[in-house]
C-alpha positions in Angstrom: 87.3 120.4 115.2 87.1 121.4 111.5 88.6 120.8 108.1 90.5 124.0 108.4 92.0 123.7 111.6 93.1 120.2 110.7 94.9 121.4 107.3 96.7 124.1 109.2 97.6 121.3 112.1 99.2 119.1 109.2 100.9 122.2 107.6 102.8 123.0 110.7 103.6 119.2 111.4 105.0 118.7 107.8 107.2 121.8 107.9 107.9 122.0 111.4 107.7 125.6 111.0 104.8 128.1 111.7 106.3 130.4 108.9 107.0 127.9 106.1 103.4 126.4 107.0 101.8 130.2 106.6 103.8 130.6 103.4 102.1 127.4 102.1 98.6 127.9 103.4 98.8 131.8 102.3 97.8 132.8 105.7 99.5 135.0 108.1 101.5 133.7 110.8 99.6 134.8 113.8 96.4 133.6 112.4 97.8 130.2 112.1 99.0 130.3 115.8 95.7 131.3 116.8 94.2 128.2 114.7 96.6 125.7 116.4 95.8 127.2 119.8 92.2 126.9 119.4 92.5 123.2 118.3 94.9 122.8 121.7 92.2 124.4 123.6 89.4 121.9 122.0 91.6 118.9 122.5 92.8 120.2 125.9 96.7 119.1 125.3 99.6 120.7 124.0 100.3 119.4 120.3 103.8 121.1 119.5 106.9 122.7 121.4 108.4 125.3 120.2 112.4 124.7 120.2 115.1 127.2 118.8 115.3 125.3 115.3 111.6 125.2 114.8 108.5 123.2 116.6 108.4 119.6 117.4 105.1 117.4 117.5 104.5 116.1 120.9 103.1 112.6 121.9 99.4 114.3 121.4 100.7 115.9 118.1 102.3 112.4 116.8 98.9 110.8 117.4 96.7 113.6 115.7 99.0 113.6 112.6 97.8 109.8 111.6 94.4 110.3 112.0 94.5 113.6 110.5 96.1 112.3 107.1 93.3 109.4 107.4 91.1 112.3 107.2 92.4 114.7 104.5 92.6 111.4 102.4 89.0 110.5 103.0 87.9 113.9 102.1 90.1 113.6 98.7 88.1 110.3 98.0 84.9 111.8 98.9 85.6 115.0 96.7 86.8 112.7 93.7 83.7 110.3 94.3 81.1 113.1 94.2 82.8 114.3 91.1 82.8 110.7 89.1 79.4 110.7 90.1 78.4 113.9 88.8 80.0 113.0 85.3 82.9 115.6 85.4 85.5 113.1 85.8 86.1 109.1 86.3 88.6 109.5 89.1 92.1 108.6 89.7 93.9 105.6 91.9 97.1 106.0 93.7 98.6 102.6 93.9 101.9 101.5 95.7 103.8 98.7 93.7 107.0 96.6 94.6 109.6 96.1 91.9 108.6 92.4 90.8 105.3 94.1 89.3 106.5 97.5 88.6 108.0 96.7 84.9 105.7 94.4 83.6 102.2 93.8 85.4 101.2 97.1 86.3 102.1 98.8 82.6 99.6 95.9 81.6 97.2 97.1 83.5 97.6 100.7 82.9 97.0 99.9 78.9 94.3 98.0 79.7 92.8 100.5 81.8 93.3 103.6 79.2 91.7 101.2 76.4 88.3 100.7 78.8 88.4 103.9 81.0 90.4 106.5 79.6 89.0 108.8 82.4 90.7 107.1 85.5 94.2 108.4 86.2 96.9 106.0 87.5 99.2 107.3 89.8 102.0 104.8 91.0 105.0 104.8 93.7 107.4 101.8 93.5 109.0 100.5 96.8 109.0 98.1 99.4 106.3 96.5 101.5 107.8 98.4 104.4 107.4 101.8 103.0 104.0 101.1 101.7 102.0 99.4 104.3 102.3 102.7 106.7 101.5 105.0 103.6 98.4 102.6 102.8 97.2 103.0 106.4 97.4 106.7 106.3 95.2 106.9 103.5 98.0 107.8 101.1 97.6 104.9 98.8 94.3 103.2 97.8 95.8 99.7 97.2 99.4 98.0 96.9 100.3 95.4 94.5 103.1 93.3 94.9 104.6 90.1 96.7 103.5 89.9 100.2 101.9 87.3 103.0 98.4 86.6 103.2 97.8 86.9 106.7 95.9 88.6 109.9 95.7 92.0 109.5 92.2 93.4 111.2 92.4 96.7 109.3 93.6 95.5 105.5 92.1 93.4 103.0 95.2 91.1 101.4 93.6 88.9 98.2 95.9 86.8 96.0 96.2 88.0 92.2 99.0 85.8 90.8 101.8 83.6 91.5 105.3 84.2 90.8 108.5 82.3 91.3 112.3 83.4 92.7 115.1 82.2 90.9 118.8 82.1 91.2 120.1 84.6 88.9 123.6 84.8 87.2 125.2 86.9 84.7 125.9 84.9 81.1 129.5 84.5 81.8 129.1 83.1 85.2 130.4 79.5 85.7 127.1 78.1 86.6 125.3 79.6 83.3 124.3 76.7 81.5 125.6 74.2 84.0 122.4 72.1 84.1 121.0 71.4 87.5 122.7 72.3 90.5 122.6 71.6 93.8 122.5 73.7 97.0 126.2 72.6 98.1 127.5 73.7 94.7 125.6 77.2 95.4 127.4 77.7 98.1 130.8 77.9 96.6 130.1 81.1 95.0 129.4 84.8 96.1 126.2 86.1 96.5 124.5 89.5 96.8 120.9 89.3 98.2 117.6 91.3 98.8 116.8 92.3 102.4 115.3 90.1 105.0 112.1 92.1 104.4 111.5 90.1 101.3 109.2 87.6 102.8 110.2 84.9 100.2 113.8 85.2 101.4 113.0 83.4 104.3 112.0 80.2 102.1 115.0 80.8 100.5 117.2 80.0 103.5 115.3 77.5 104.9 115.8 75.6 101.9 119.2 75.4 103.1 118.8 75.1 106.5 116.4 71.9 106.2 119.3 70.2 104.6 121.7 71.2 107.6 123.6 73.7 105.6 123.8 77.3 106.2 122.7 79.5 103.8 124.9 82.0 101.8 126.2 84.8 103.4 125.9 87.8 101.0 128.7 90.4 100.0 126.0 92.7 99.9 122.6 93.4 101.0 120.4 95.7 98.8 116.3 96.6 98.3 117.6 97.7 94.9 116.7 95.4 92.1 118.9 97.7 89.8 122.0 96.9 91.9 121.4 93.2 92.3 121.1 93.1 88.7 124.5 95.1 87.9 126.2 92.7 90.5 125.4 89.9 88.9 125.9 91.4 84.9 129.3 92.7 86.0 130.8 90.6 88.6 130.9 86.9 89.6 127.7 87.1 91.9 124.6 85.3 92.1 121.5 86.6 93.5 117.8 85.3 93.5 115.1 87.5 92.2 111.5 86.9 91.2 111.1 85.9 87.7 108.8 88.7 86.4 111.6 91.2 87.9 113.9 89.5 85.5 112.3 88.3 82.5 113.1 91.3 80.2 117.1 90.8 81.3 116.8 87.1 80.8 115.2 87.7 77.3 117.9 90.4 76.3 120.3 87.6 77.4 122.0 90.0 80.3 121.2 87.3 83.0 120.4 83.6 83.0 118.4 81.8 85.3 120.1 79.0 87.1 118.6 75.3 87.5 118.2 74.9 91.3 115.6 72.2 91.7 115.9 72.2 95.4 115.2 76.0 95.4 111.3 75.9 94.5 110.3 79.3 95.7 106.7 80.7 95.0 105.8 84.1 95.5 102.3 85.3 96.0 101.5 88.6 94.2 98.7 90.0 96.2 96.3 93.3 96.1 96.1 95.1 99.6 93.8 97.9 100.4 92.1 99.1 103.8 89.2 97.2 104.8 86.8 99.5 106.4 87.0 102.2 103.8 84.2 103.3 101.5 86.2 102.7 98.0 85.7 105.1 94.7 84.1 103.8 91.8 87.4 104.4 90.0 89.2 102.1 92.8 86.9 99.4 92.2 87.1 99.7 88.4 90.7 99.4 88.6 90.8 96.4 91.0 88.5 94.4 89.0 90.5 95.1 85.7 93.6 94.0 87.7 91.9 90.7 88.8 90.6 89.8 85.3 94.2 90.6 83.9 95.4 87.9 86.4 93.1 85.8 85.5 89.9 85.9 87.8 86.7 84.7 86.3 83.4 86.8 87.3 79.9 86.1 86.8 77.4 88.4 85.1 76.5 89.8 88.3 80.0 90.4 89.5 80.6 87.6 91.8 84.0 85.8 91.4 83.5 82.5 89.5 87.2 81.3 89.8 90.2 82.9 91.5 93.6 82.0 89.9 94.9 80.2 93.1 92.5 80.0 95.9 93.1 78.3 98.6 91.2 76.4 101.1 88.8 78.7 103.1 89.2 81.3 100.6 
């Protein structure tokens, strides 16, 4: 199995067509078909099924695609690292970010990086964790920064960076705006739009109601778009709950207000997640260290951690 065959396999896999893959690779279709046939002979399995509308990967093709994408990503990393060591460039880092850090933390990290390491190129993909984690495991992302639980993930390292909070958010003309401390029962008397349950901290929000014997709010809409949620509370008579970092600018501008709800104390760990068993590039290490320093980590001269921002027992 060689890199050319894997590259050609991935082209067919991505395009679901020998013809389109051949055009992308600038090879003839017979040459491409021959490469796939040799790969199938070597693996002793059929990788694609030909149909009237194109080609469909078999279960073996699907399995190979996961490893082939990871191999391709590691080859790109190797090339970039060699270029860094040779002094040609300083490298690049591709990160996935969640909305709560996209508008504040990551731009600050970018500006600091440009001042200290201007040769590093940063590529940022915004989305939710359920989108980023598979991409990270495929090697398409170098790291993920955002709100996520630190749990047992044998193939991933998850480190806490800083702690955010989630607040009840309303428009400036909402009945609860400026009303002072608001009880959970009072919150239930209003309409809600909420993030999806994939936002892990939403479970803490619901448990705050359930622990007192009340059912949590039934949302009029569920959206993974912060833009939609903010527009709904700004222009309609709705409440939502969002991380403070995500709404800080809107609060400063007066577009939304934070509701004082003492019984809803929702802490969110902002973490950095990356693959454990991967040799990371110099650019990756430099950006990770910069990110940690920005979040309040302190380091000794030898690079060891002197103090983490919110280390827990056993960490």
